[in-house]
N, C-alpha and C positions, 0 to 999 in steps of 0.2 A: 758501875750499877746501870741498868738498863734505863734509857730515858723514857718518861711517860709524858706524852703530849696532852697537856692540860687545855682543851679546847673550849673556848666560850659556848655555853650552852643557854639559849635564849629562855629556856623554861627554869633556868637555875641561877639567874643573875639578877643582882640589885645594884642599882647606880647611886653612889655617893658624891653629892655635890658640896664641897666642903669650902666655905669662906671665899666664895666669888662675892665680895663685897666691895662697895665703891671706893672705900678709902685703900683697901689692900691692893686693889687693881692698879693703882698708881705706882706700886712696887715693882710691879712686872716689867722686866727689861730684856728678857732672853727671847721674846716676841714682840713685833710691833703691835700697837693697840687694836688696829683693825683686823690683823690676822688672828690675834688671840680671841677677840670676841667672836670671830667667825668660827674658831675651832670649839670653843665653849657651846655656842648654839647648835654646831653640828652634832656634838655629843648629846645634847638635849633632844635634838630631833630624832637621833638614833633611839633615844630611850622611849621617846613618845611613840614612835613607829613600831617598835617590838613590844611595846606595853610593858615596859620594865618597871617594877617598883623603884620609885626615885625618892631618897631622902635629902632633903635640904637642911643645911646648917650654917649658922653664923657664930662667930666669937666677939663677944663685947661690942655688939652693933651699935650701942648708945654712946660708945666712945669714938676714937679716931678711926677705927676700923670701918664704920659706916654700916648702911644696910646693905642686904642683899640685892644685887642688881635686878632691877624690876623685870627684865625679859625672862629671868629664870622664874620668879614668882608668878608671872602670868602664864608661862608654859605649863607649869605644875600646880595648879591652884589647890588640887586635893591631895598634894604630897605632904608626907610628914614634914613638919617644919620645926626644927630645934634651934632655938635662940639660945646659945650657951651663955650663962652669965659671966664666965671668966675663964673657964678651962681652955688651955691652948691646945692641947690633944683633944680631939673630939672623943676619943675613946675613954677619956676620963669622966665624960658626962654619962651618967646611968640611962638618962632618957634617950640619948642618941644609941647607945648599945642596944637597948631594949627594941627601939624602932628596927635596927638592923635584925635583930633576932626575930621580930614579928614578921619580917618578910618571909621567913622559912627557907632563904636562899643560901647557899654555901659559896657563891662565887660573887666577889665583890668588885665592881668597876669603880674606881676611885679617881676623882680630879678635884683640883683646888688651887688655892693661893694661901701660902707660898709653898712651892714644891717641897723644900727642905724641911719645913715644919709642919704646916696644916695638913700636907699630904703624906709626908714620911712617917710622921708619928703614929697616926691612926693605921696606916698601911702595915707598919711593923707590928703594932699591938693585935690587929686583925689575923696577921699570919701566925702569931704566937697562939691566938684563940682558935686557930685550926681552919680558918677560912682560906680559899684560894683567891688571892688577890691580884688584880690586873689594874696598874696605873695607867691612865690616859695621859701620856707625856705631853702632847700639844694642847691639852685643855687645862693644863697646869703650868704656873709661871711663877719665877722668882727673880732675884736681883740680877744676876748674870749667868753666862753659860759655866763658868767656873763652879759656882755654887750649885748650879742645877746637875752637872755631871757628877759632882760628889754625892748628891742626894740620890741620883739613879744608881750609882754603884752600891751605896749602902743598902738600897731596897733590893736591888738584884740579888745581892749576896745572902739576903735572907729569903729568897724565893719568890720575891715578887716579880710578876712578869710586865715588862714595859711595852706598851703598845701605843698607837696613835689613833685617832678617831676613825680614819679611813680603814685601818686594818680591823678594828672593832667591829665595824659595820660589815666588812666582808665575811669575818668568822661568824658573827650571829646569823648572817643570811644564808650562808653555805651554797645556795643554788640560785642562779638568776631567775630561774624559771618560778620560784615561789611567789615573786611579784616584780615584773620587770619595771613597770611604770613608777610604782612606789618608791622602789629602792633606788632606782635611776634618778628620780626626782630629788631625793635627798643629796646625792652626790652632785648633780648638777647646781643645786642651790648653793652649795658650799665650795666647789672646785670649779671655777671658770673654765678651765681647759677640758674638764669632764662634760660641761655643758655644751661644749662645741661638738663632742662626740655624739652626744644625745641629738642634737639638732642635724648632725650628719646621718645618723641613723633615720630620724623621722623623715628627712627630705628623700633618703633613698626608698623608704616604705612607700612614699606618695608618689614616687616617679613610675 
């Protein structure tokens, strides 16, 4: 069968930030805490930059899972916010699924905690429902790399595309000329080495 490149389209993408909760973040061990927070907020900045409809959801936040991290709530004050009373799979929550449908988008960017449950379950369900699903691997975390790799394998076999936040940004932007300063600013904010490139460019332009 011929391969069909399903490219992210900024006009047809919604972002699902699933269970980035204070309690659950303590379970993430496949990334360091600072690196993981940087990755999550990079994805959030991308969603804001491209004006992508974003849905926030939590699972049993009154229990040990804890509240949504405040940085995400502050970043998206007008976003749909679904506090699930108990459903582990966000796709089992009718309000969440309706919020996804209400975006009118057919491509879903998903990130969350933990990768093998809170990300994998709705990603697989969304694929079954006919959506193009892209999981942002470095903005999703779990117990260890063995668990993570098994989850990645399960999702990819179902047709879920695995990306990182940097590749998401590049595929959405398509062409540097669309906005050099804005796009470069996001990369520089979250990639120190890229910040060096931006500074070198700026110095060259001033000389």
